[in-house]
mmCIF file of the N, C-alpha and C atoms, coordinates in Angstrom:
data_MODEL
# 
_entry.id   MODEL 
# 
loop_
_atom_site.group_PDB 
_atom_site.id 
_atom_site.type_symbol 
_atom_site.label_atom_id 
_atom_site.label_alt_id 
_atom_site.label_comp_id 
_atom_site.label_asym_id 
_atom_site.label_entity_id 
_atom_site.label_seq_id 
_atom_site.pdbx_PDB_ins_code 
_atom_site.Cartn_x 
_atom_site.Cartn_y 
_atom_site.Cartn_z 
_atom_site.occupancy 
_atom_site.B_iso_or_equiv 
_atom_site.pdbx_formal_charge 
_atom_site.auth_seq_id 
_atom_site.auth_comp_id 
_atom_site.auth_asym_id 
_atom_site.auth_atom_id 
_atom_site.pdbx_PDB_model_num 
ATOM 1   N N  . MET A 1 1  ? 11.613  2.107  6.155   1.00 0.00 ? 1  MET A N  1 
ATOM 2   C CA . MET A 1 1  ? 11.846  2.381  4.870   1.00 0.00 ? 1  MET A CA 1 
ATOM 3   C C  . MET A 1 1  ? 10.543  3.972  4.957   1.00 0.00 ? 1  MET A C  1 
ATOM 4   N N  . SER A 1 2  ? 10.946  4.674  3.917   1.00 0.00 ? 2  SER A N  1 
ATOM 5   C CA . SER A 1 2  ? 9.751   5.617  3.947   1.00 0.00 ? 2  SER A CA 1 
ATOM 6   C C  . SER A 1 2  ? 8.725   5.700  3.095   1.00 0.00 ? 2  SER A C  1 
ATOM 7   N N  . SER A 1 3  ? 7.717   5.983  3.066   1.00 0.00 ? 3  SER A N  1 
ATOM 8   C CA . SER A 1 3  ? 6.483   6.152  2.291   1.00 0.00 ? 3  SER A CA 1 
ATOM 9   C C  . SER A 1 3  ? 5.978   7.463  1.824   1.00 0.00 ? 3  SER A C  1 
ATOM 10  N N  . THR A 1 4  ? 7.181   8.418  1.867   1.00 0.00 ? 4  THR A N  1 
ATOM 11  C CA . THR A 1 4  ? 7.184   9.510  0.670   1.00 0.00 ? 4  THR A CA 1 
ATOM 12  C C  . THR A 1 4  ? 7.947   9.481  -0.355  1.00 0.00 ? 4  THR A C  1 
ATOM 13  N N  . LYS A 1 5  ? 7.738   8.616  -1.116  1.00 0.00 ? 5  LYS A N  1 
ATOM 14  C CA . LYS A 1 5  ? 8.492   8.732  -2.520  1.00 0.00 ? 5  LYS A CA 1 
ATOM 15  C C  . LYS A 1 5  ? 8.110   10.223 -3.451  1.00 0.00 ? 5  LYS A C  1 
ATOM 16  N N  . LYS A 1 6  ? 9.168   10.563 -4.009  1.00 0.00 ? 6  LYS A N  1 
ATOM 17  C CA . LYS A 1 6  ? 8.644   11.673 -5.004  1.00 0.00 ? 6  LYS A CA 1 
ATOM 18  C C  . LYS A 1 6  ? 8.162   10.952 -6.060  1.00 0.00 ? 6  LYS A C  1 
ATOM 19  N N  . LEU A 1 7  ? 6.685   11.279 -6.731  1.00 0.00 ? 7  LEU A N  1 
ATOM 20  C CA . LEU A 1 7  ? 6.394   10.769 -7.600  1.00 0.00 ? 7  LEU A CA 1 
ATOM 21  C C  . LEU A 1 7  ? 6.514   11.677 -9.227  1.00 0.00 ? 7  LEU A C  1 
ATOM 22  N N  . PRO A 1 8  ? 6.820   10.553 -10.028 1.00 0.00 ? 8  PRO A N  1 
ATOM 23  C CA . PRO A 1 8  ? 7.079   11.079 -11.206 1.00 0.00 ? 8  PRO A CA 1 
ATOM 24  C C  . PRO A 1 8  ? 5.956   12.559 -11.486 1.00 0.00 ? 8  PRO A C  1 
ATOM 25  N N  . ILE A 1 9  ? 6.421   13.574 -12.305 1.00 0.00 ? 9  ILE A N  1 
ATOM 26  C CA . ILE A 1 9  ? 5.631   14.517 -12.609 1.00 0.00 ? 9  ILE A CA 1 
ATOM 27  C C  . ILE A 1 9  ? 4.566   13.788 -13.387 1.00 0.00 ? 9  ILE A C  1 
ATOM 28  N N  . ILE A 1 10 ? 4.597   12.969 -14.543 1.00 0.00 ? 10 ILE A N  1 
ATOM 29  C CA . ILE A 1 10 ? 3.583   12.804 -15.134 1.00 0.00 ? 10 ILE A CA 1 
ATOM 30  C C  . ILE A 1 10 ? 2.496   11.741 -14.119 1.00 0.00 ? 10 ILE A C  1 
ATOM 31  N N  . ALA A 1 11 ? 3.161   11.485 -13.634 1.00 0.00 ? 11 ALA A N  1 
ATOM 32  C CA . ALA A 1 11 ? 2.375   10.569 -12.570 1.00 0.00 ? 11 ALA A CA 1 
ATOM 33  C C  . ALA A 1 11 ? 1.082   11.732 -11.541 1.00 0.00 ? 11 ALA A C  1 
ATOM 34  N N  . THR A 1 12 ? 2.138   12.941 -10.855 1.00 0.00 ? 12 THR A N  1 
ATOM 35  C CA . THR A 1 12 ? 1.398   13.703 -10.388 1.00 0.00 ? 12 THR A CA 1 
ATOM 36  C C  . THR A 1 12 ? 0.421   14.425 -11.626 1.00 0.00 ? 12 THR A C  1 
ATOM 37  N N  . ASN A 1 13 ? 0.723   14.685 -12.380 1.00 0.00 ? 13 ASN A N  1 
ATOM 38  C CA . ASN A 1 13 ? -0.393  15.308 -13.485 1.00 0.00 ? 13 ASN A CA 1 
ATOM 39  C C  . ASN A 1 13 ? -1.344  14.622 -14.048 1.00 0.00 ? 13 ASN A C  1 
ATOM 40  N N  . ILE A 1 14 ? -1.412  13.331 -14.429 1.00 0.00 ? 14 ILE A N  1 
ATOM 41  C CA . ILE A 1 14 ? -2.101  12.582 -14.681 1.00 0.00 ? 14 ILE A CA 1 
ATOM 42  C C  . ILE A 1 14 ? -3.449  12.527 -13.525 1.00 0.00 ? 14 ILE A C  1 
ATOM 43  N N  . ARG A 1 15 ? -3.274  12.217 -12.037 1.00 0.00 ? 15 ARG A N  1 
ATOM 44  C CA . ARG A 1 15 ? -3.958  12.327 -11.365 1.00 0.00 ? 15 ARG A CA 1 
ATOM 45  C C  . ARG A 1 15 ? -4.810  13.690 -11.147 1.00 0.00 ? 15 ARG A C  1 
ATOM 46  N N  . LYS A 1 16 ? -3.982  14.822 -10.877 1.00 0.00 ? 16 LYS A N  1 
ATOM 47  C CA . LYS A 1 16 ? -4.572  16.313 -10.886 1.00 0.00 ? 16 LYS A CA 1 
ATOM 48  C C  . LYS A 1 16 ? -5.575  16.213 -11.792 1.00 0.00 ? 16 LYS A C  1 
ATOM 49  N N  . HIS A 1 17 ? -5.579  15.882 -12.899 1.00 0.00 ? 17 HIS A N  1 
ATOM 50  C CA . HIS A 1 17 ? -6.081  16.113 -13.981 1.00 0.00 ? 17 HIS A CA 1 
ATOM 51  C C  . HIS A 1 17 ? -7.180  15.612 -14.023 1.00 0.00 ? 17 HIS A C  1 
ATOM 52  N N  . ARG A 1 18 ? -6.865  14.208 -14.113 1.00 0.00 ? 18 ARG A N  1 
ATOM 53  C CA . ARG A 1 18 ? -7.754  13.021 -13.764 1.00 0.00 ? 18 ARG A CA 1 
ATOM 54  C C  . ARG A 1 18 ? -9.245  13.637 -12.784 1.00 0.00 ? 18 ARG A C  1 
ATOM 55  N N  . THR A 1 19 ? -8.373  14.100 -11.548 1.00 0.00 ? 19 THR A N  1 
ATOM 56  C CA . THR A 1 19 ? -9.511  14.040 -10.457 1.00 0.00 ? 19 THR A CA 1 
ATOM 57  C C  . THR A 1 19 ? -10.191 15.789 -10.616 1.00 0.00 ? 19 THR A C  1 
ATOM 58  N N  . GLU A 1 20 ? -9.407  16.411 -11.471 1.00 0.00 ? 20 GLU A N  1 
ATOM 59  C CA . GLU A 1 20 ? -10.322 17.734 -11.714 1.00 0.00 ? 20 GLU A CA 1 
ATOM 60  C C  . GLU A 1 20 ? -11.222 17.837 -12.515 1.00 0.00 ? 20 GLU A C  1 
ATOM 61  N N  . LYS A 1 21 ? -11.328 16.491 -13.622 1.00 0.00 ? 21 LYS A N  1 
ATOM 62  C CA . LYS A 1 21 ? -12.761 16.244 -14.199 1.00 0.00 ? 21 LYS A CA 1 
ATOM 63  C C  . LYS A 1 21 ? -13.226 15.192 -13.791 1.00 0.00 ? 21 LYS A C  1 
ATOM 64  N N  . GLY A 1 22 ? -13.241 14.672 -12.361 1.00 0.00 ? 22 GLY A N  1 
ATOM 65  C CA . GLY A 1 22 ? -14.064 14.121 -11.715 1.00 0.00 ? 22 GLY A CA 1 
ATOM 66  C C  . GLY A 1 22 ? -14.260 12.243 -12.469 1.00 0.00 ? 22 GLY A C  1 
ATOM 67  N N  . ILE A 1 23 ? -12.798 12.175 -12.919 1.00 0.00 ? 23 ILE A N  1 
ATOM 68  C CA . ILE A 1 23 ? -12.954 10.654 -13.462 1.00 0.00 ? 23 ILE A CA 1 
ATOM 69  C C  . ILE A 1 23 ? -12.112 9.585  -12.745 1.00 0.00 ? 23 ILE A C  1 
ATOM 70  N N  . SER A 1 24 ? -12.818 8.743  -12.443 1.00 0.00 ? 24 SER A N  1 
ATOM 71  C CA . SER A 1 24 ? -12.468 7.842  -11.581 1.00 0.00 ? 24 SER A CA 1 
ATOM 72  C C  . SER A 1 24 ? -11.057 6.783  -12.561 1.00 0.00 ? 24 SER A C  1 
ATOM 73  N N  . GLN A 1 25 ? -9.932  6.184  -11.596 1.00 0.00 ? 25 GLN A N  1 
ATOM 74  C CA . GLN A 1 25 ? -8.912  5.621  -12.599 1.00 0.00 ? 25 GLN A CA 1 
ATOM 75  C C  . GLN A 1 25 ? -9.400  4.613  -13.763 1.00 0.00 ? 25 GLN A C  1 
ATOM 76  N N  . ASP A 1 26 ? -10.538 3.651  -13.213 1.00 0.00 ? 26 ASP A N  1 
ATOM 77  C CA . ASP A 1 26 ? -11.212 2.478  -13.939 1.00 0.00 ? 26 ASP A CA 1 
ATOM 78  C C  . ASP A 1 26 ? -12.032 3.490  -15.415 1.00 0.00 ? 26 ASP A C  1 
ATOM 79  N N  . LYS A 1 27 ? -12.189 4.749  -14.682 1.00 0.00 ? 27 LYS A N  1 
ATOM 80  C CA . LYS A 1 27 ? -13.258 5.264  -16.451 1.00 0.00 ? 27 LYS A CA 1 
ATOM 81  C C  . LYS A 1 27 ? -12.155 5.881  -17.368 1.00 0.00 ? 27 LYS A C  1 
ATOM 82  N N  . LEU A 1 28 ? -10.984 6.293  -16.584 1.00 0.00 ? 28 LEU A N  1 
ATOM 83  C CA . LEU A 1 28 ? -10.171 6.722  -17.493 1.00 0.00 ? 28 LEU A CA 1 
ATOM 84  C C  . LEU A 1 28 ? -9.008  5.706  -18.418 1.00 0.00 ? 28 LEU A C  1 
ATOM 85  N N  . SER A 1 29 ? -9.163  4.235  -17.975 1.00 0.00 ? 29 SER A N  1 
ATOM 86  C CA . SER A 1 29 ? -8.629  3.116  -18.206 1.00 0.00 ? 29 SER A CA 1 
ATOM 87  C C  . SER A 1 29 ? -9.363  2.911  -19.702 1.00 0.00 ? 29 SER A C  1 
ATOM 88  N N  . LYS A 1 30 ? -10.951 3.210  -19.555 1.00 0.00 ? 30 LYS A N  1 
ATOM 89  C CA . LYS A 1 30 ? -11.627 2.728  -20.660 1.00 0.00 ? 30 LYS A CA 1 
ATOM 90  C C  . LYS A 1 30 ? -11.647 3.740  -21.686 1.00 0.00 ? 30 LYS A C  1 
ATOM 91  N N  . LEU A 1 31 ? -11.472 5.085  -21.386 1.00 0.00 ? 31 LEU A N  1 
ATOM 92  C CA . LEU A 1 31 ? -11.562 5.993  -22.203 1.00 0.00 ? 31 LEU A CA 1 
ATOM 93  C C  . LEU A 1 31 ? -10.370 6.214  -22.969 1.00 0.00 ? 31 LEU A C  1 
ATOM 94  N N  . ALA A 1 32 ? -9.120  5.592  -22.433 1.00 0.00 ? 32 ALA A N  1 
ATOM 95  C CA . ALA A 1 32 ? -7.830  6.024  -22.732 1.00 0.00 ? 32 ALA A CA 1 
ATOM 96  C C  . ALA A 1 32 ? -7.692  4.351  -23.524 1.00 0.00 ? 32 ALA A C  1 
ATOM 97  N N  . ASN A 1 33 ? -8.427  3.410  -23.682 1.00 0.00 ? 33 ASN A N  1 
ATOM 98  C CA . ASN A 1 33 ? -8.216  2.232  -23.570 1.00 0.00 ? 33 ASN A CA 1 
ATOM 99  C C  . ASN A 1 33 ? -6.805  1.317  -23.539 1.00 0.00 ? 33 ASN A C  1 
ATOM 100 N N  . VAL A 1 34 ? -6.501  1.640  -22.004 1.00 0.00 ? 34 VAL A N  1 
ATOM 101 C CA . VAL A 1 34 ? -5.348  0.997  -21.646 1.00 0.00 ? 34 VAL A CA 1 
ATOM 102 C C  . VAL A 1 34 ? -5.863  0.162  -20.242 1.00 0.00 ? 34 VAL A C  1 
ATOM 103 N N  . SER A 1 35 ? -5.122  -0.799 -19.942 1.00 0.00 ? 35 SER A N  1 
ATOM 104 C CA . SER A 1 35 ? -5.455  -1.364 -18.735 1.00 0.00 ? 35 SER A CA 1 
ATOM 105 C C  . SER A 1 35 ? -5.741  -0.430 -17.773 1.00 0.00 ? 35 SER A C  1 
ATOM 106 N N  . PHE A 1 36 ? -6.543  -0.918 -16.526 1.00 0.00 ? 36 PHE A N  1 
ATOM 107 C CA . PHE A 1 36 ? -6.842  -0.380 -15.117 1.00 0.00 ? 36 PHE A CA 1 
ATOM 108 C C  . PHE A 1 36 ? -5.349  -0.150 -14.154 1.00 0.00 ? 36 PHE A C  1 
ATOM 109 N N  . ASN A 1 37 ? -4.797  -1.661 -14.291 1.00 0.00 ? 37 ASN A N  1 
ATOM 110 C CA . ASN A 1 37 ? -3.325  -1.689 -14.060 1.00 0.00 ? 37 ASN A CA 1 
ATOM 111 C C  . ASN A 1 37 ? -2.248  -1.008 -14.316 1.00 0.00 ? 37 ASN A C  1 
ATOM 112 N N  . THR A 1 38 ? -2.632  -0.311 -15.694 1.00 0.00 ? 38 THR A N  1 
ATOM 113 C CA . THR A 1 38 ? -1.412  0.346  -15.985 1.00 0.00 ? 38 THR A CA 1 
ATOM 114 C C  . THR A 1 38 ? -1.634  2.495  -15.540 1.00 0.00 ? 38 THR A C  1 
ATOM 115 N N  . ILE A 1 39 ? -2.978  2.633  -15.713 1.00 0.00 ? 39 ILE A N  1 
ATOM 116 C CA . ILE A 1 39 ? -3.186  3.606  -15.026 1.00 0.00 ? 39 ILE A CA 1 
ATOM 117 C C  . ILE A 1 39 ? -2.941  3.862  -13.788 1.00 0.00 ? 39 ILE A C  1 
ATOM 118 N N  . THR A 1 40 ? -3.185  2.722  -12.774 1.00 0.00 ? 40 THR A N  1 
ATOM 119 C CA . THR A 1 40 ? -2.700  2.723  -11.415 1.00 0.00 ? 40 THR A CA 1 
ATOM 120 C C  . THR A 1 40 ? -1.307  2.689  -11.069 1.00 0.00 ? 40 THR A C  1 
ATOM 121 N N  . LYS A 1 41 ? -0.472  1.893  -12.070 1.00 0.00 ? 41 LYS A N  1 
ATOM 122 C CA . LYS A 1 41 ? 1.022   2.101  -11.746 1.00 0.00 ? 41 LYS A CA 1 
ATOM 123 C C  . LYS A 1 41 ? 1.487   3.276  -11.741 1.00 0.00 ? 41 LYS A C  1 
ATOM 124 N N  . ILE A 1 42 ? 0.961   4.004  -12.940 1.00 0.00 ? 42 ILE A N  1 
ATOM 125 C CA . ILE A 1 42 ? 1.769   5.100  -13.494 1.00 0.00 ? 42 ILE A CA 1 
ATOM 126 C C  . ILE A 1 42 ? 0.921   6.089  -12.211 1.00 0.00 ? 42 ILE A C  1 
ATOM 127 N N  . GLU A 1 43 ? -0.066  6.383  -11.917 1.00 0.00 ? 43 GLU A N  1 
ATOM 128 C CA . GLU A 1 43 ? -0.221  7.304  -10.933 1.00 0.00 ? 43 GLU A CA 1 
ATOM 129 C C  . GLU A 1 43 ? 0.509   6.795  -9.785  1.00 0.00 ? 43 GLU A C  1 
ATOM 130 N N  . ALA A 1 44 ? 0.833   5.607  -9.265  1.00 0.00 ? 44 ALA A N  1 
ATOM 131 C CA . ALA A 1 44 ? 1.357   5.336  -7.983  1.00 0.00 ? 44 ALA A CA 1 
ATOM 132 C C  . ALA A 1 44 ? 3.023   5.321  -8.036  1.00 0.00 ? 44 ALA A C  1 
ATOM 133 N N  . GLY A 1 45 ? 3.419   5.723  -9.652  1.00 0.00 ? 45 GLY A N  1 
ATOM 134 C CA . GLY A 1 45 ? 5.006   5.954  -9.687  1.00 0.00 ? 45 GLY A CA 1 
ATOM 135 C C  . GLY A 1 45 ? 5.810   4.916  -10.019 1.00 0.00 ? 45 GLY A C  1 
ATOM 136 N N  . ASP A 1 46 ? 4.934   3.789  -9.958  1.00 0.00 ? 46 ASP A N  1 
ATOM 137 C CA . ASP A 1 46 ? 5.491   2.491  -10.323 1.00 0.00 ? 46 ASP A CA 1 
ATOM 138 C C  . ASP A 1 46 ? 5.778   1.925  -11.465 1.00 0.00 ? 46 ASP A C  1 
ATOM 139 N N  . THR A 1 47 ? 5.519   2.952  -12.557 1.00 0.00 ? 47 THR A N  1 
ATOM 140 C CA . THR A 1 47 ? 5.809   2.986  -13.864 1.00 0.00 ? 47 THR A CA 1 
ATOM 141 C C  . THR A 1 47 ? 6.376   4.526  -14.336 1.00 0.00 ? 47 THR A C  1 
ATOM 142 N N  . PRO A 1 48 ? 7.259   4.873  -13.941 1.00 0.00 ? 48 PRO A N  1 
ATOM 143 C CA . PRO A 1 48 ? 7.648   6.469  -13.909 1.00 0.00 ? 48 PRO A CA 1 
ATOM 144 C C  . PRO A 1 48 ? 7.989   6.394  -15.522 1.00 0.00 ? 48 PRO A C  1 
ATOM 145 N N  . ASN A 1 49 ? 8.022   5.399  -16.406 1.00 0.00 ? 49 ASN A N  1 
ATOM 146 C CA . ASN A 1 49 ? 8.668   5.718  -17.986 1.00 0.00 ? 49 ASN A CA 1 
ATOM 147 C C  . ASN A 1 49 ? 7.915   5.156  -18.662 1.00 0.00 ? 49 ASN A C  1 
ATOM 148 N N  . PRO A 1 50 ? 6.137   5.953  -18.781 1.00 0.00 ? 50 PRO A N  1 
ATOM 149 C CA . PRO A 1 50 ? 4.854   5.133  -19.765 1.00 0.00 ? 50 PRO A CA 1 
ATOM 150 C C  . PRO A 1 50 ? 5.437   5.018  -21.099 1.00 0.00 ? 50 PRO A C  1 
ATOM 151 N N  . THR A 1 51 ? 5.022   4.531  -21.955 1.00 0.00 ? 51 THR A N  1 
ATOM 152 C CA . THR A 1 51 ? 5.274   4.866  -23.300 1.00 0.00 ? 51 THR A CA 1 
ATOM 153 C C  . THR A 1 51 ? 4.260   5.461  -23.892 1.00 0.00 ? 51 THR A C  1 
ATOM 154 N N  . ILE A 1 52 ? 5.134   6.300  -24.600 1.00 0.00 ? 52 ILE A N  1 
ATOM 155 C CA . ILE A 1 52 ? 4.465   7.311  -25.226 1.00 0.00 ? 52 ILE A CA 1 
ATOM 156 C C  . ILE A 1 52 ? 2.815   7.103  -26.001 1.00 0.00 ? 52 ILE A C  1 
ATOM 157 N N  . ASP A 1 53 ? 3.031   5.886  -26.360 1.00 0.00 ? 53 ASP A N  1 
ATOM 158 C CA . ASP A 1 53 ? 1.651   5.594  -26.863 1.00 0.00 ? 53 ASP A CA 1 
ATOM 159 C C  . ASP A 1 53 ? 0.403   5.486  -26.077 1.00 0.00 ? 53 ASP A C  1 
ATOM 160 N N  . THR A 1 54 ? 1.127   5.366  -25.065 1.00 0.00 ? 54 THR A N  1 
ATOM 161 C CA . THR A 1 54 ? 0.154   4.858  -23.930 1.00 0.00 ? 54 THR A CA 1 
ATOM 162 C C  . THR A 1 54 ? -0.198  6.666  -23.018 1.00 0.00 ? 54 THR A C  1 
ATOM 163 N N  . VAL A 1 55 ? 1.320   7.379  -23.139 1.00 0.00 ? 55 VAL A N  1 
ATOM 164 C CA . VAL A 1 55 ? 0.679   8.850  -22.877 1.00 0.00 ? 55 VAL A CA 1 
ATOM 165 C C  . VAL A 1 55 ? -0.066  9.381  -23.596 1.00 0.00 ? 55 VAL A C  1 
ATOM 166 N N  . LYS A 1 56 ? -0.312  8.967  -24.678 1.00 0.00 ? 56 LYS A N  1 
ATOM 167 C CA . LYS A 1 56 ? -1.014  9.658  -25.897 1.00 0.00 ? 56 LYS A CA 1 
ATOM 168 C C  . LYS A 1 56 ? -2.201  9.504  -25.407 1.00 0.00 ? 56 LYS A C  1 
ATOM 169 N N  . LYS A 1 57 ? -2.460  7.995  -25.550 1.00 0.00 ? 57 LYS A N  1 
ATOM 170 C CA . LYS A 1 57 ? -4.219  7.463  -25.205 1.00 0.00 ? 57 LYS A CA 1 
ATOM 171 C C  . LYS A 1 57 ? -4.796  8.152  -23.669 1.00 0.00 ? 57 LYS A C  1 
ATOM 172 N N  . ILE A 1 58 ? -3.629  8.469  -22.846 1.00 0.00 ? 58 ILE A N  1 
ATOM 173 C CA . ILE A 1 58 ? -4.448  9.109  -21.895 1.00 0.00 ? 58 ILE A CA 1 
ATOM 174 C C  . ILE A 1 58 ? -4.584  10.844 -21.984 1.00 0.00 ? 58 ILE A C  1 
ATOM 175 N N  . ALA A 1 59 ? -3.686  11.273 -22.790 1.00 0.00 ? 59 ALA A N  1 
ATOM 176 C CA . ALA A 1 59 ? -3.895  12.683 -22.531 1.00 0.00 ? 59 ALA A CA 1 
ATOM 177 C C  . ALA A 1 59 ? -4.820  12.635 -23.794 1.00 0.00 ? 59 ALA A C  1 
ATOM 178 N N  . GLU A 1 60 ? -5.356  12.203 -24.319 1.00 0.00 ? 60 GLU A N  1 
ATOM 179 C CA . GLU A 1 60 ? -6.317  12.501 -25.525 1.00 0.00 ? 60 GLU A CA 1 
ATOM 180 C C  . GLU A 1 60 ? -7.861  11.927 -24.557 1.00 0.00 ? 60 GLU A C  1 
ATOM 181 N N  . ALA A 1 61 ? -7.697  11.343 -23.974 1.00 0.00 ? 61 ALA A N  1 
ATOM 182 C CA . ALA A 1 61 ? -8.996  10.916 -22.889 1.00 0.00 ? 61 ALA A CA 1 
ATOM 183 C C  . ALA A 1 61 ? -9.093  11.943 -22.118 1.00 0.00 ? 61 ALA A C  1 
ATOM 184 N N  . LEU A 1 62 ? -7.879  12.346 -22.019 1.00 0.00 ? 62 LEU A N  1 
ATOM 185 C CA . LEU A 1 62 ? -8.496  13.779 -20.659 1.00 0.00 ? 62 LEU A CA 1 
ATOM 186 C C  . LEU A 1 62 ? -8.465  15.234 -21.407 1.00 0.00 ? 62 LEU A C  1 
ATOM 187 N N  . GLU A 1 63 ? -8.563  14.815 -22.501 1.00 0.00 ? 63 GLU A N  1 
ATOM 188 C CA . GLU A 1 63 ? -8.816  16.128 -24.016 1.00 0.00 ? 63 GLU A CA 1 
ATOM 189 C C  . GLU A 1 63 ? -7.710  16.892 -23.547 1.00 0.00 ? 63 GLU A C  1 
ATOM 190 N N  . MET A 1 64 ? -6.514  16.719 -23.509 1.00 0.00 ? 64 MET A N  1 
ATOM 191 C CA . MET A 1 64 ? -5.378  17.524 -23.099 1.00 0.00 ? 64 MET A CA 1 
ATOM 192 C C  . MET A 1 64 ? -4.134  16.972 -24.039 1.00 0.00 ? 64 MET A C  1 
ATOM 193 N N  . ASN A 1 65 ? -2.797  18.105 -24.192 1.00 0.00 ? 65 ASN A N  1 
ATOM 194 C CA . ASN A 1 65 ? -1.823  17.635 -24.515 1.00 0.00 ? 65 ASN A CA 1 
ATOM 195 C C  . ASN A 1 65 ? -1.234  16.651 -24.365 1.00 0.00 ? 65 ASN A C  1 
ATOM 196 N N  . ILE A 1 66 ? -0.203  16.384 -24.888 1.00 0.00 ? 66 ILE A N  1 
ATOM 197 C CA . ILE A 1 66 ? 0.892   15.399 -24.128 1.00 0.00 ? 66 ILE A CA 1 
ATOM 198 C C  . ILE A 1 66 ? 2.042   16.101 -23.243 1.00 0.00 ? 66 ILE A C  1 
ATOM 199 N N  . ASP A 1 67 ? 2.028   17.191 -23.889 1.00 0.00 ? 67 ASP A N  1 
ATOM 200 C CA . ASP A 1 67 ? 3.108   18.528 -23.126 1.00 0.00 ? 67 ASP A CA 1 
ATOM 201 C C  . ASP A 1 67 ? 2.315   19.118 -21.972 1.00 0.00 ? 67 ASP A C  1 
ATOM 202 N N  . SER A 1 68 ? 1.374   19.289 -21.885 1.00 0.00 ? 68 SER A N  1 
ATOM 203 C CA . SER A 1 68 ? 0.710   19.078 -20.558 1.00 0.00 ? 68 SER A CA 1 
ATOM 204 C C  . SER A 1 68 ? 1.182   18.240 -19.248 1.00 0.00 ? 68 SER A C  1 
ATOM 205 N N  . LEU A 1 69 ? 0.916   16.929 -19.881 1.00 0.00 ? 69 LEU A N  1 
ATOM 206 C CA . LEU A 1 69 ? 1.066   15.862 -18.955 1.00 0.00 ? 69 LEU A CA 1 
ATOM 207 C C  . LEU A 1 69 ? 2.732   15.837 -18.393 1.00 0.00 ? 69 LEU A C  1 
ATOM 208 N N  . MET A 1 70 ? 3.477   16.255 -19.303 1.00 0.00 ? 70 MET A N  1 
ATOM 209 C CA . MET A 1 70 ? 4.884   16.076 -18.995 1.00 0.00 ? 70 MET A CA 1 
ATOM 210 C C  . MET A 1 70 ? 5.829   17.664 -18.229 1.00 0.00 ? 70 MET A C  1 
ATOM 211 N N  . LYS A 1 71 ? 4.796   18.751 -18.136 1.00 0.00 ? 71 LYS A N  1 
ATOM 212 C CA . LYS A 1 71 ? 5.410   20.117 -17.436 1.00 0.00 ? 71 LYS A CA 1 
ATOM 213 C C  . LYS A 1 71 ? 4.975   19.961 -16.208 1.00 0.00 ? 71 LYS A C  1 
ATOM 214 N N  . GLU A 1 72 ? 5.907   20.857 -15.459 1.00 0.00 ? 72 GLU A N  1 
ATOM 215 C CA . GLU A 1 72 ? 6.197   20.665 -14.151 1.00 0.00 ? 72 GLU A CA 1 
ATOM 216 C C  . GLU A 1 72 ? 5.444   21.840 -14.169 1.00 0.00 ? 72 GLU A C  1 
# 
C-alpha cells in the first residue's frame, strides 16, 4: 500500500497556515473549540469533508476566511 496519498486541499491549507502561525494542533483545537481528534483527522486527510461549522471555527481561530482554506 502506498503511503503517498494526496491530501485534500483543506488539510494542506490548515496545516500550512497553522504552522506558519506557530500554532500546535492542540492549541488550534482549543482556539477553534473543536476536538484535538477532529484537527488531527482533518490534517491527516481522514476527514476530507469537514462540516462547514468546523471549517468556520478553524478559519476564525487562524484569523482567516473560509475561502482561503478551500482554495488551491
